SESEBA-651727 format. One line per field, with one value per atom (N, C-alpha, C): residue in three letters; x, y, z. Coordinates in steps of 0.02 Angstrom, whole numbers, plus 50000, padded with zeros to 5 digits. Layout:
// SESEBA-651727
type	ALA	...
px	X	...
py	Y	...
pz	Z	...
//
This chain:
// SESEBA-651727
type	MET	MET	MET	GLY	GLY	GLY	GLY	GLY	GLY	VAL	VAL	VAL	ILE	ILE	ILE	GLY	GLY	GLY	LEU	LEU	LEU	SER	SER	SER	HIS	HIS	HIS	GLY	GLY	GLY	ALA	ALA	ALA	PRO	PRO	PRO	PRO	PRO	PRO	LEU	LEU	LEU	VAL	VAL	VAL	ALA	ALA	ALA	GLU	GLU	GLU	ILE	ILE	ILE	ASP	ASP	ASP	PHE	PHE	PHE	ARG	ARG	ARG	HIS	HIS	HIS	ILE	ILE	ILE	GLU	GLU	GLU	SER	SER	SER	PHE	PHE	PHE	LEU	LEU	LEU	GLU	GLU	GLU	MET	MET	MET	CYS	CYS	CYS	VAL	VAL	VAL	GLY	GLY	GLY	GLU	GLU	GLU	ARG	ARG	ARG	GLY	GLY	GLY	ALA	ALA	ALA	SER	SER	SER	ALA	ALA	ALA	ASN	ASN	ASN	THR	THR	THR	LEU	LEU	LEU	GLN	GLN	GLN	ALA	ALA	ALA	TYR	TYR	TYR	ARG	ARG	ARG	HIS	HIS	HIS	ASP	ASP	ASP	LEU	LEU	LEU	ARG	ARG	ARG	ALA	ALA	ALA	PHE	PHE	PHE	ALA	ALA	ALA	GLU	GLU	GLU	PHE	PHE	PHE	LEU	LEU	LEU	ALA	ALA	ALA	THR	THR	THR	LEU	LEU	LEU	GLY	GLY	GLY	ARG	ARG	ARG	GLY	GLY	GLY	PRO	PRO	PRO	HIS	HIS	HIS	GLU	GLU	GLU	ALA	ALA	ALA	ASP	ASP	ASP	VAL	VAL	VAL	ALA	ALA	ALA	ALA	ALA	ALA	ILE	ILE	ILE	ARG	ARG	ARG	ASN	ASN	ASN	TYR	TYR	TYR	LEU	LEU	LEU	SER	SER	SER	ALA	ALA	ALA	MET	MET	MET	ALA	ALA	ALA	ASP	ASP	ASP	LYS	LYS	LYS	GLY	GLY	GLY	LEU	LEU	LEU	ALA	ALA	ALA	ALA	ALA	ALA	PRO	PRO	PRO	THR	THR	THR	ALA	ALA	ALA	ALA	ALA	ALA	ARG	ARG	ARG	ARG	ARG	ARG	LEU	LEU	LEU	SER	SER	SER	SER	SER	SER	VAL	VAL	VAL	ARG	ARG	ARG	GLN	GLN	GLN	PHE	PHE	PHE	HIS	HIS	HIS	ARG	ARG	ARG	PHE	PHE	PHE	LEU	LEU	LEU	CYS	CYS	CYS	GLY	GLY	GLY	GLU	GLU	GLU	GLY	GLY	GLY	ILE	ILE	ILE	ARG	ARG	ARG	GLU	GLU	GLU	ASP	ASP	ASP	ASP	ASP	ASP	PRO	PRO	PRO	CYS	CYS	CYS	GLN	GLN	GLN	THR	THR	THR	ILE	ILE	ILE	ASP	ASP	ASP	SER	SER	SER	PRO	PRO	PRO	ARG	ARG	ARG	ARG	ARG	ARG	GLY	GLY	GLY	ARG	ARG	ARG	PRO	PRO	PRO	LEU	LEU	LEU	PRO	PRO	PRO	LYS	LYS	LYS	LEU	LEU	LEU	LEU	LEU	LEU	SER	SER	SER	GLU	GLU	GLU	ASP	ASP	ASP	GLU	GLU	GLU	VAL	VAL	VAL	GLU	GLU	GLU	ALA	ALA	ALA	LEU	LEU	LEU	LEU	LEU	LEU	GLU	GLU	GLU	ALA	ALA	ALA	ALA	ALA	ALA	ARG	ARG	ARG	ARG	ARG	ARG	GLN	GLN	GLN	PRO	PRO	PRO	GLY	GLY	GLY	ASP	ASP	ASP	LYS	LYS	LYS	GLY	GLY	GLY	THR	THR	THR	ARG	ARG	ARG	LEU	LEU	LEU	LEU	LEU	LEU	ALA	ALA	ALA	LEU	LEU	LEU	LEU	LEU	LEU	GLU	GLU	GLU	MET	MET	MET	LEU	LEU	LEU	TYR	TYR	TYR	ALA	ALA	ALA	THR	THR	THR	GLY	GLY	GLY	LEU	LEU	LEU	ARG	ARG	ARG	VAL	VAL	VAL	SER	SER	SER	GLU	GLU	GLU	LEU	LEU	LEU	VAL	VAL	VAL	GLY	GLY	GLY	LEU	LEU	LEU	PRO	PRO	PRO	LEU	LEU	LEU	SER	SER	SER	CYS	CYS	CYS	VAL	VAL	VAL	ALA	ALA	ALA	ARG	ARG	ARG	ASP	ASP	ASP	PRO	PRO	PRO	ARG	ARG	ARG	TRP	TRP	TRP	LEU	LEU	LEU	THR	THR	THR	ILE	ILE	ILE	ARG	ARG	ARG	GLY	GLY	GLY	LYS	LYS	LYS	GLY	GLY	GLY	GLY	GLY	GLY	ARG	ARG	ARG	GLU	GLU	GLU	ARG	ARG	ARG	ILE	ILE	ILE	VAL	VAL	VAL	PRO	PRO	PRO	LEU	LEU	LEU	SER	SER	SER	LYS	LYS	LYS	ILE	ILE	ILE	ALA	ALA	ALA	ARG	ARG	ARG	GLU	GLU	GLU	ALA	ALA	ALA	ILE	ILE	ILE	GLU	GLU	GLU	THR	THR	THR	TYR	TYR	TYR	LEU	LEU	LEU	ASP	ASP	ASP	VAL	VAL	VAL	ARG	ARG	ARG	GLY	GLY	GLY	ARG	ARG	ARG	PHE	PHE	PHE	LEU	LEU	LEU	LYS	LYS	LYS	PRO	PRO	PRO	GLY	GLY	GLY	GLU	GLU	GLU	ALA	ALA	ALA	SER	SER	SER	PRO	PRO	PRO	PHE	PHE	PHE	LEU	LEU	LEU	PHE	PHE	PHE	PRO	PRO	PRO	SER	SER	SER	ARG	ARG	ARG	ALA	ALA	ALA	ARG	ARG	ARG	GLY	GLY	GLY	GLY	GLY	GLY	HIS	HIS	HIS	LEU	LEU	LEU	THR	THR	THR	ARG	ARG	ARG	GLN	GLN	GLN	ARG	ARG	ARG	PHE	PHE	PHE	ALA	ALA	ALA	GLN	GLN	GLN	ARG	ARG	ARG	LEU	LEU	LEU	LYS	LYS	LYS	GLU	GLU	GLU	VAL	VAL	VAL	ALA	ALA	ALA	LEU	LEU	LEU	GLU	GLU	GLU	ALA	ALA	ALA	GLY	GLY	GLY	LEU	LEU	LEU	ASP	ASP	ASP	PRO	PRO	PRO	ALA	ALA	ALA	ARG	ARG	ARG	VAL	VAL	VAL	SER	SER	SER	PRO	PRO	PRO	HIS	HIS	HIS	VAL	VAL	VAL	LEU	LEU	LEU	ARG	ARG	ARG	HIS	HIS	HIS	ALA	ALA	ALA	PHE	PHE	PHE	ALA	ALA	ALA	THR	THR	THR	HIS	HIS	HIS	LEU	LEU	LEU	LEU	LEU	LEU	ALA	ALA	ALA	HIS	HIS	HIS	GLY	GLY	GLY	ALA	ALA	ALA	ASP	ASP	ASP	LEU	LEU	LEU	ARG	ARG	ARG	SER	SER	SER	VAL	VAL	VAL	GLN	GLN	GLN	ALA	ALA	ALA	MET	MET	MET	LEU	LEU	LEU	GLY	GLY	GLY	HIS	HIS	HIS	ALA	ALA	ALA	ASP	ASP	ASP	ILE	ILE	ILE	SER	SER	SER	THR	THR	THR	THR	THR	THR	GLN	GLN	GLN	ILE	ILE	ILE	TYR	TYR	TYR	THR	THR	THR	HIS	HIS	HIS	VAL	VAL	VAL	LEU	LEU	LEU	ASP	ASP	ASP	GLU	GLU	GLU	ARG	ARG	ARG	LEU	LEU	LEU	LYS	LYS	LYS	ALA	ALA	ALA	LEU	LEU	LEU	VAL	VAL	VAL	ARG	ARG	ARG	ASP	ASP	ASP	HIS	HIS	HIS	HIS	HIS	HIS	PRO	PRO	PRO	LEU	LEU	LEU	ALA	ALA	ALA	ARG	ARG	ARG	LYS	LYS	LYS
px	43955	43917	43939	43940	43957	43901	43922	43860	43864	43799	43787	43806	43768	43778	43840	43878	43947	43945	43927	43929	44009	44031	44091	44098	44159	44180	44166	44168	44171	44102	44038	43970	43952	43903	43875	43847	43842	43806	43742	43709	43634	43630	43675	43671	43696	43757	43780	43724	43677	43640	43577	43569	43511	43532	43473	43470	43464	43519	43511	43492	43481	43488	43428	43365	43314	43339	43365	43391	43447	43489	43536	43508	43454	43415	43382	43347	43328	43380	43436	43473	43506	43514	43538	43477	43418	43371	43366	43381	43387	43450	43508	43553	43540	43514	43499	43437	43384	43328	43316	43335	43322	43387	43439	43502	43522	43504	43515	43592	43599	43665	43690	43767	43791	43773	43750	43716	43655	43619	43533	43556	43588	43603	43633	43682	43696	43642	43595	43543	43493	43483	43441	43474	43538	43578	43573	43586	43578	43514	43461	43387	43367	43384	43364	43403	43457	43503	43462	43451	43423	43353	43320	43249	43267	43309	43319	43339	43389	43408	43351	43313	43251	43198	43190	43145	43176	43253	43285	43275	43260	43241	43175	43131	43064	43076	43137	43137	43110	43112	43093	43145	43133	43187	43160	43201	43189	43128	43091	43038	42981	42992	42926	42900	42898	42871	42785	42754	42680	42667	42610	42588	42611	42596	42623	42691	42728	42804	42816	42796	42818	42787	42740	42721	42755	42778	42828	42897	42925	42971	42980	42917	42917	42918	42883	42884	42947	42994	43060	43099	43088	43126	43114	43045	43023	43042	43047	43076	43158	43185	43260	43276	43217	43225	43246	43239	43249	43204	43240	43194	43138	43081	43031	43053	43096	43122	43155	43200	43238	43202	43149	43108	43060	43045	43001	43046	43108	43150	43164	43177	43185	43120	43059	42994	42985	43007	43008	43049	43112	43160	43114	43085	43043	42993	42951	42902	42924	42980	43012	43030	43058	43074	43019	42962	42907	42867	42870	42848	42897	42956	42999	42984	42967	42954	42887	42833	42778	42783	42818	42833	42872	42912	42950	42911	42858	42800	42824	42882	42904	42851	42828	42767	42700	42635	42580	42550	42569	42537	42582	42567	42609	42584	42627	42616	42613	42644	42659	42598	42547	42497	42450	42445	42415	42436	42506	42551	42554	42553	42557	42619	42650	42722	42711	42771	42770	42776	42732	42716	42792	42800	42857	42853	42877	42871	42925	42923	42970	43002	43074	43109	43126	43125	43144	43215	43255	43323	43353	43420	43461	43470	43478	43480	43537	43570	43615	43571	43579	43567	43603	43580	43604	43672	43675	43738	43787	43766	43809	43836	43801	43837	43887	43868	43915	43989	43971	44031	44078	44042	44070	44106	44086	44112	44177	44161	44215	44282	44263	44317	44356	44313	44350	44392	44367	44408	44478	44485	44547	44591	44564	44608	44663	44729	44795	44795	44838	44858	44814	44827	44790	44731	44742	44691	44630	44655	44604	44562	44597	44561	44512	44536	44491	44428	44440	44381	44338	44363	44322	44270	44308	44273	44208	44226	44179	44118	44143	44080	44042	44074	44026	43981	44015	43972	43912	43927	43881	43825	43841	43780	43747	43782	43753	43707	43714	43676	43637	43660	43618	43637	43696	43720	43722	43701	43724	43798	43827	43898	43923	43892	43928	43921	43876	43880	43924	43932	43994	44060	44078	44151	44155	44109	44123	44109	44099	44089	44149	44124	44179	44213	44263	44293	44253	44221	44179	44120	44092	44038	44052	44119	44140	44160	44166	44199	44140	44076	44039	44001	43948	43918	43926	43969	43991	43930	43872	43821	43771	43778	43747	43789	43754	43791	43744	43754	43722	43740	43703	43705	43684	43714	43677	43675	43612	43603	43579	43535	43507	43467	43488	43451	43473	43527	43554	43514	43471	43427	43482	43458	43493	43455	43493	43458	43500	43478	43524	43510	43565	43572	43594	43568	43614	43669	43730	43774	43781	43790	43804	43869	43871	43927	43992	43969	44026	44044	44004	44030	44076	44060	44085	44161	44158	44231	44265	44242	44285	44316	44267	44293	44344	44347	44397	44460	44448	44525	44548	44508	44514	44548	44527	44555	44627	44643	44721	44762	44737	44792	44767	44717	44688	44748	44794	44845	44890	44896	44936	44901	44857	44832	44837	44880	44891	44975	44989	45055	45080	45142	45164	45145	45113	45091	45033	45003	44944	44882	44829	44775	44716	44661	44595	44538	44489	44417	44371	44403	44370	44392	44327	44351	44385	44375	44409	44456	44505	44547	44584	44592	44636	44661	44702	44747	44703	44646	44606	44580	44548	44541	44504	44451	44394	44433	44485	44513	44494	44443	44421	44416	44413	44400	44360	44367	44309	44265	44202	44153	44182	44216	44235	44274	44332	44384	44351	44298	44266	44234	44193	44157	44207	44257	44313	44340	44350	44372	44329	44256	44214	44198	44208	44209	44261	44310	44375	44368	44337	44325	44272	44209	44159	44190	44240	44267	44299	44345	44366	44318	44253	44199	44167	44175	44150	44083	44080	44008	44020	43972	43983	43985	44047	44053	44002	43968	43909	43854	43850	43794	43796	43864	43886	43908	43879	43895	43878	43909	43875	43801	43780	43697	43663	43684	43661	43660	43717	43726	43674	43663	43610	43540	43526	43474	43466	43522	43520	43506	43536	43521	43448	43411	43339	43297	43314	43265	43286	43345	43361	43321	43336	43292	43214	43190	43116	43094	43146	43137	43127	43178	43177	43134	43074	43034	43035	43079	43069	43022	43003	42943	42960	42914	42934	42957	42927	42940	43013	43030	43084	43154	43139	43186	43181	43129	43135	43169	43162	43207	43277	43298	43369	43400	43353	43383	43388	43342	43350	43301	43255	43207	43148	43132	43087	43012	43005	42938	42940	42889	42886	42883	42848	42836	42896	42960	43029	43047	43029	43047	43007	42943	42898	42916	42965	42992	43027	43048	43078	43025	42975	42918	42893	42901	42881	42952	42996	43056	43042	43007	42995	42946	42902	42836	42863	42897	42929	42963	43006	43046	42994	42940	42896	42853	42844	42811	42856	42930	42967	42976	42974	42984	42915	42853	42801	42809	42828	42829	42875	42943	42991	43003	42964	42965	42892	42844	42784	42767	42736	42736	42666	42614	42560	42577	42620	42648	42675	42697	42732	42677	42622	42562	42524
py	51943	52001	52048	52109	52149	52171	52222	52247	52210	52221	52203	52128	52088	52009	51979	51999	51979	51910	51878	51809	51794	51730	51711	51685	51697	51669	51586	51557	51486	51459	51502	51480	51431	51391	51343	51371	51340	51369	51389	51358	51378	51439	51449	51505	51572	51555	51608	51642	51603	51629	51659	51674	51697	51777	51813	51889	51917	51926	51948	52026	52065	52134	52170	52125	52164	52145	52092	52065	52129	52141	52189	52253	52282	52342	52348	52282	52279	52284	52259	52257	52332	52369	52443	52491	52462	52501	52487	52441	52415	52462	52466	52508	52589	52602	52674	52711	52673	52692	52675	52602	52571	52571	52594	52576	52519	52469	52393	52376	52342	52326	52262	52266	52223	52138	52133	52065	52056	52105	52108	52086	52127	52133	52061	52033	51959	51906	51911	51866	51863	51928	51944	51910	51923	51904	51818	51793	51723	51686	51724	51692	51704	51760	51774	51743	51729	51690	51602	51589	51510	51519	51568	51585	51583	51614	51624	51561	51526	51462	51414	51410	51368	51390	51457	51471	51459	51455	51448	51382	51325	51256	51254	51306	51317	51348	51373	51419	51484	51516	51586	51629	51692	51742	51748	51785	51793	51838	51878	51914	51899	51825	51796	51737	51743	51691	51704	51642	51647	51611	51615	51587	51503	51477	51404	51394	51428	51424	51439	51483	51499	51440	51416	51361	51305	51281	51232	51249	51310	51330	51303	51324	51306	51229	51190	51116	51092	51124	51101	51101	51169	51178	51130	51107	51061	50996	50973	50917	50909	50965	50955	50955	50959	50951	51030	51084	51149	51158	51186	51198	51251	51251	51302	51375	51392	51459	51489	51432	51449	51457	51415	51431	51491	51506	51572	51631	51626	51685	51702	51642	51651	51674	51645	51673	51753	51771	51849	51878	51845	51892	51897	51834	51844	51889	51890	51944	52011	52024	52093	52106	52060	52068	52085	52051	52054	52130	52155	52216	52276	52269	52309	52309	52247	52241	52274	52264	52300	52380	52399	52464	52510	52470	52499	52492	52458	52450	52399	52355	52294	52237	52233	52187	52214	52198	52230	52193	52125	52089	52057	52044	52015	51952	51889	51814	51801	51834	51820	51839	51874	51897	51839	51786	51723	51673	51679	51628	51629	51572	51587	51563	51579	51572	51505	51468	51408	51408	51374	51361	51358	51385	51381	51410	51374	51388	51433	51482	51528	51499	51482	51458	51509	51496	51534	51559	51610	51619	51589	51568	51535	51594	51569	51622	51603	51661	51628	51665	51636	51657	51724	51769	51806	51792	51740	51705	51678	51656	51630	51688	51744	51808	51837	51830	51856	51823	51753	51709	51719	51738	51757	51816	51867	51932	51931	51891	51869	51845	51791	51760	51811	51856	51912	51951	51966	52016	51982	51912	51879	51881	51899	51889	51941	51919	51958	52020	52068	52107	52153	52187	52237	52200	52142	52112	52092	52076	52059	52130	52180	52237	52258	52245	52258	52207	52138	52089	52111	52138	52155	52216	52268	52321	52297	52252	52234	52196	52160	52119	52155	52203	52251	52293	52308	52353	52323	52250	52213	52205	52182	52153	52231	52283	52341	52374	52363	52390	52351	52288	52241	52262	52285	52300	52242	52243	52199	52191	52135	52119	52167	52182	52221	52293	52310	52371	52391	52344	52344	52350	52303	52306	52365	52387	52453	52518	52516	52593	52627	52702	52750	52778	52802	52826	52884	52933	52975	52960	52910	52876	52894	52877	52883	52960	53003	53062	53111	53108	53161	53136	53132	53115	53044	53022	52954	52914	52946	52895	52882	52898	52874	52858	52812	52802	52812	52843	52847	52797	52758	52697	52706	52694	52700	52628	52599	52535	52516	52454	52439	52501	52499	52551	52622	52635	52704	52736	52699	52720	52738	52797	52802	52799	52763	52760	52772	52801	52815	52765	52743	52684	52699	52688	52715	52671	52689	52655	52655	52585	52586	52609	52621	52647	52593	52531	52485	52469	52474	52478	52541	52599	52663	52653	52615	52613	52571	52512	52470	52505	52542	52584	52623	52675	52713	52672	52624	52585	52553	52531	52511	52564	52633	52694	52701	52688	52708	52658	52598	52543	52548	52579	52577	52586	52637	52653	52597	52551	52495	52447	52447	52413	52443	52503	52535	52547	52543	52554	52633	52635	52702	52765	52816	52865	52857	52789	52775	52808	52825	52851	52795	52794	52757	52788	52790	52813	52769	52707	52651	52653	52636	52621	52561	52508	52445	52437	52478	52471	52401	52385	52321	52331	52282	52270	52231	52216	52182	52222	52190	52226	52291	52279	52337	52390	52385	52426	52415	52370	52371	52289	52270	52212	52176	52117	52074	52042	52037	52001	51919	51890	51824	51821	51857	51866	51877	51916	51931	51879	51834	51782	51727	51714	51671	51685	51740	51756	51745	51762	51752	51671	51640	51557	51537	51566	51549	51565	51628	51654	51614	51593	51552	51491	51455	51394	51402	51453	51464	51489	51510	51521	51462	51408	51335	51335	51373	51362	51331	51300	51277	51315	51319	51379	51382	51319	51315	51358	51365	51413	51486	51505	51569	51592	51655	51709	51772	51812	51896	51901	51858	51868	51850	51790	51762	51812	51847	51905	51969	51979	52026	52004	51931	51907	51909	51908	51903	51975	52019	52084	52106	52085	52104	52071	52002	51948	51984	52008	52025	52086	52134	52181	52176	52143	52126	52092	52054	52015	52062	52116	52164	52217	52218	52260	52318	52316	52368	52355	52410	52388	52383	52345	52308	52362	52434	52483	52506	52512	52534	52485	52422	52368	52372	52380	52379	52436	52493	52558	52551	52515	52495	52450	52392	52352	52367	52419	52446	52406	52369	52329	52383	52373	52421	52399	52335	52304	52277	52307	52272	52206	52174	52096	52059	52097	52045	52057	52104	52111	52057	52048	52011	51941	51921	51850	51841	51895	51888	51873	51901	51898	51814	51790	51719	51673	51703	51666	51671	51729	51741	51701	51689	51638	51576	51556	51474	51475	51524	51528	51519	51553	51548	51482	51453	51396	51345	51336	51299	51305	51368	51371	51346	51359	51326	51251	51222	51154	51106	51151	51110	51119	51190	51196	51214	51214	51210	51151	51138	51073	51031	51064	51042	51011	51051	51026	50958	50929	50872	50819	50833	50782	50757
pz	50374	50397	50460	50442	50507	50554	50587	50622	50692	50724	50798	50813	50764	50767	50765	50721	50700	50687	50636	50622	50608	50632	50622	50555	50523	50451	50449	50500	50506	50512	50502	50510	50464	50490	50432	50374	50310	50262	50274	50310	50322	50372	50418	50455	50424	50378	50339	50287	50267	50219	50248	50318	50357	50352	50337	50337	50409	50442	50508	50520	50460	50471	50517	50516	50564	50634	50645	50718	50734	50693	50708	50718	50681	50691	50760	50779	50846	50898	50894	50953	50951	50885	50901	50934	50913	50949	51021	51045	51112	51149	51115	51145	51149	51076	51083	51114	51127	51152	51214	51240	51292	51349	51321	51347	51387	51351	51364	51386	51442	51456	51400	51417	51372	51382	51444	51457	51429	51426	51390	51326	51288	51221	51213	51240	51224	51237	51277	51277	51234	51205	51150	51088	51080	51017	51015	51075	51083	51061	51092	51084	51016	50984	50918	50874	50875	50829	50814	50886	50889	50844	50867	50826	50736	50729	50651	50630	50657	50635	50634	50683	50676	50615	50610	50551	50486	50483	50419	50403	50434	50416	50384	50395	50369	50307	50286	50223	50237	50298	50312	50346	50339	50362	50441	50470	50546	50556	50509	50511	50482	50456	50423	50457	50527	50566	50560	50569	50582	50658	50664	50723	50732	50683	50685	50692	50656	50659	50727	50757	50834	50883	50866	50908	50905	50827	50821	50851	50855	50887	50957	51006	51059	51063	51020	51025	51019	50982	50965	51033	51059	51121	51173	51182	51226	51207	51151	51129	51135	51131	51154	51238	51270	51343	51371	51337	51373	51425	51478	51542	51528	51559	51542	51565	51614	51610	51551	51525	51468	51405	51400	51343	51344	51404	51429	51401	51418	51412	51329	51295	51220	51190	51219	51186	51210	51260	51283	51218	51205	51166	51093	51065	51014	51014	51069	51073	51067	51111	51099	51025	50994	50922	50877	50878	50838	50859	50913	50933	50893	50897	50851	50794	50755	50687	50663	50711	50701	50712	50760	50777	50717	50682	50620	50547	50557	50497	50451	50481	50447	50431	50488	50487	50503	50486	50502	50566	50580	50630	50669	50733	50779	50797	50772	50779	50852	50893	50955	51008	50973	51027	51060	51017	51026	51058	51082	51106	51181	51216	51290	51303	51354	51388	51414	51403	51446	51517	51546	51620	51657	51710	51746	51809	51871	51931	51939	52000	52021	52068	52055	52115	52156	52218	52281	52271	52285	52282	52344	52319	52388	52437	52496	52547	52607	52629	52693	52751	52815	52873	52895	52933	52965	52998	53035	53058	53011	52953	52899	52870	52854	52838	52893	52944	52999	52993	52991	52987	52923	52874	52808	52817	52831	52864	52894	52951	53003	52969	52923	52899	52844	52813	52773	52820	52887	52922	52936	52935	52945	52893	52827	52768	52774	52765	52768	52720	52726	52680	52648	52583	52563	52523	52497	52461	52514	52580	52639	52644	52638	52658	52605	52543	52483	52487	52495	52504	52558	52613	52666	52642	52614	52600	52540	52491	52438	52484	52519	52559	52594	52636	52681	52640	52581	52537	52504	52485	52460	52503	52563	52612	52637	52627	52663	52607	52549	52491	52443	52442	52396	52319	52305	52238	52199	52132	52083	52078	52069	52069	52021	51957	51906	51928	51963	51996	52041	52089	52142	52117	52069	52045	52003	51965	51930	51960	52018	52047	52044	52026	52009	52082	52074	52141	52170	52128	52140	52191	52181	52221	52305	52327	52401	52402	52361	52371	52394	52391	52410	52482	52493	52565	52578	52619	52635	52658	52667	52703	52655	52590	52530	52467	52432	52364	52307	52261	52201	52147	52126	52086	52016	51967	51891	51885	51881	51867	51796	51796	51729	51689	51635	51587	51595	51637	51660	51705	51738	51798	51859	51898	51950	52017	52066	52126	52187	52236	52296	52351	52377	52431	52491	52554	52601	52623	52663	52675	52748	52776	52850	52870	52941	52970	52962	52968	52959	52893	52835	52775	52763	52782	52772	52804	52862	52895	52849	52828	52784	52731	52694	52639	52650	52702	52734	52739	52765	52784	52720	52666	52598	52557	52576	52529	52540	52599	52634	52588	52566	52534	52463	52424	52365	52309	52324	52286	52265	52314	52297	52235	52224	52181	52098	52099	52041	52027	51970	51957	51970	51994	52026	51963	51992	51940	51906	51907	51873	51920	51876	51897	51880	51915	51889	51913	51878	51895	51935	51951	51980	52051	52087	52160	52176	52132	52144	52077	52074	52008	52001	51947	51919	51863	51849	51779	51738	51746	51711	51638	51593	51536	51543	51582	51596	51642	51675	51713	51791	51807	51876	51892	51943	51978	51936	51908	51870	51925	51893	51929	51951	51899	51911	51969	51965	52023	52091	52092	52158	52176	52141	52145	52168	52131	52165	52235	52250	52305	52361	52337	52394	52407	52360	52378	52413	52411	52447	52519	52540	52612	52639	52595	52613	52641	52603	52634	52706	52706	52778	52829	52810	52859	52871	52848	52861	52821	52773	52728	52665	52623	52565	52513	52484	52428	52373	52367	52312	52334	52403	52413	52424	52398	52409	52356	52327	52279	52286	52248	52254	52254	52209	52205	52258	52301	52351	52417	52415	52465	52445	52394	52377	52401	52392	52407	52487	52522	52596	52609	52577	52599	52601	52550	52541	52598	52606	52649	52713	52730	52799	52819	52763	52789	52799	52749	52757	52821	52853	52909	52980	52967	53026	53020	52962	52969	52902	52860	52808	52766	52730	52681	52620	52580	52517	52463	52464	52423	52435	52488	52503	52482	52496	52470	52387	52363	52288	52256	52290	52275	52273	52346	52357	52302	52278	52236	52163	52159	52074	52028	52078	52024	51984	51934	51896	51918	51929	51953	52019	52054	52126	52136	52079	52073	52089	52057	52066	52131	52172	52247	52293	52265	52305	52317	52277	52282	52352	52387	52442	52502	52496	52548	52553	52483	52476	52521	52518	52553	52628	52665	52724	52739	52702	52713	52724	52676	52688	52753	52773	52829	52898	52891	52945	52951	52891	52895	52920	52906	52932	53001	53025	53090	53138	53110	53146	53144	53094	53075	53117	53120	53158	53243	53254	53338	53369	53329	53376	53387	53451	53487	53450	53427	53391	53327	53287	53229	53226	53272	53288	53295	53313	53314	53260
//
């Protein structure tokens, strides 16, 4: 079957018999009306395929679930040992799918309305201290050659702006051709936001722009700030993450604790620690909901508790 789902020809007989048309229509709606990213589509595709395969064992199509079937699906995930966050994400995909079915008139009822999400704790994000980030940047400054210059520009920009790694590596060259004090970012769902750029980050970019052409073939042009010969035309997230772990090792940090997303967390937490207000941090991170940003206040709370516990004289008694 063609379309968005794209079943493989080697699919098991049970899967090959599933009618995926409604799921394909849902995914197409997500692209056309919501501007869903490739990663979001992939998550929906994976979750709804798993749901459809479970319903097929009950002799039902993806659009024919009732409350009991969805509860059985949740029980089956628990029996398989799926973590609560994973089960909750899959249920969220199923909820979105059924809202679409009702909105399109394919179903009159929504069986998800009486289903509670699996209980899950909200893990605090991994975090680097300000000294650890400085050690990371210092190690990047010692990297030789053009690749070292590019790596430092990437790290300075990431820590100065809190960009998602996909936003960072895919930045257009035009974003630094305007006012160098600001970046205009097109984030999730096509939403634009403006992020200030520090003087140190601007200087790192200016130095990098002097060598940017060396990452291109002679006479070649690229619309990307960080061009590459990779398929997408720009530096890949995977390659940047790999280089980041290499420089973390040179900085004396555990590479397992360092990733582009951890630096995004550090950007937000360090801003709040120095007095930035939550709404401003939300805007710079591109969070649609402030509750997503509030996780960083929990990080600060935990750090304050640890500070009192470890250093206050009365806490030792």
